[in-house]
N, C-alpha and C positions, 0 to 999 in steps of 0.2 A: 284097418288099412286094406284097400282093395288089392287083391293079389292079381298081378298081371300074368297072363299066359305067355309063353315064349315059343310059338310054333316055328317050324321050318317051312319056308315057302319057296317055290320055284319062280324066278323072274324070267320072263320071256321077252326078248328084244326083237323088234321088227324094223325093217327098212333102215332109216337113218340112225336109229338108236343102236342097231346091230353094227352098223359101220363105225360108229363112235366108240363103242365098247370093245369091238372085235369079238363079240360073243353072240350066240343065238339064245343061250339061256345060262343061268347060274343059280345055285342054291343060296338062299339067305337063311342063316341059322339064327335062332333066338330073336325073332322080330317081336317087339312088345305089342300086345293087343289087349284091349282095343287101342287103335291108333288112328289119328286123323289122316286123310289122304295127303294133306300137306306135309305132315311129319313123315309119312311113308316116302314121299318124293324126296324129302331132305335126306332120309336114310340112303336112298338110292344114289343121290348125288355124292354123299360121302364115300360110298363104295366105288362109284364110277363118275369121277368129277367131270369128264368130258361131256356128260349128258347136259351140262349147263347150257350148251348150244341150243337145246330144245326148249329151254325155259319159256313158259307162257304159251307155248304152242303144242304141248304134248298132253296126252290124256292117258290115264291108266285104265286098265280093265282088270277087275277082280272077279274071279269065277265067271268070266265071259260077260260081265256087266260093266259098261263104261262108268267111270268115276271121274268127275272133275277134280282137279287138284285144289284143295281148299280145306274147309273145316269139317267135311263129311267124315263121320266116325265109321271105321271099318273094324269088324271083328274077324280077324284072320284065324284060320284053322290049319293044323298040320297038313301039309300036302297041297295047300291052295296054290293056284297059279295067279301071278300078277304080271300082266303084260304092259309093256311100255309101248304106246302107240303114237308115233310122231305123225305130223300132217301127211296125208297120203298123196296130195297133189304136188307136183313140182312147181318151181317158181320161175 
């Protein structure tokens, strides 16, 4: 059986995601990795349910690389930063 690593990562919230969560950043402990970007988003939604307002319009950035939410597999390491980047233009 493949052993999963459980690193601690820092989640950074920007713009609307910071408004929804009331946070600029928080620590996520014991994030299973490898993890799909979709599963990572689901994990963030469980922790911060108000982020659902950004569903389908948000993108993640892992180690400053943009990642679409979907089936992309991510290998997170202890101390990695995951940014929640909502749409940048107003409506």
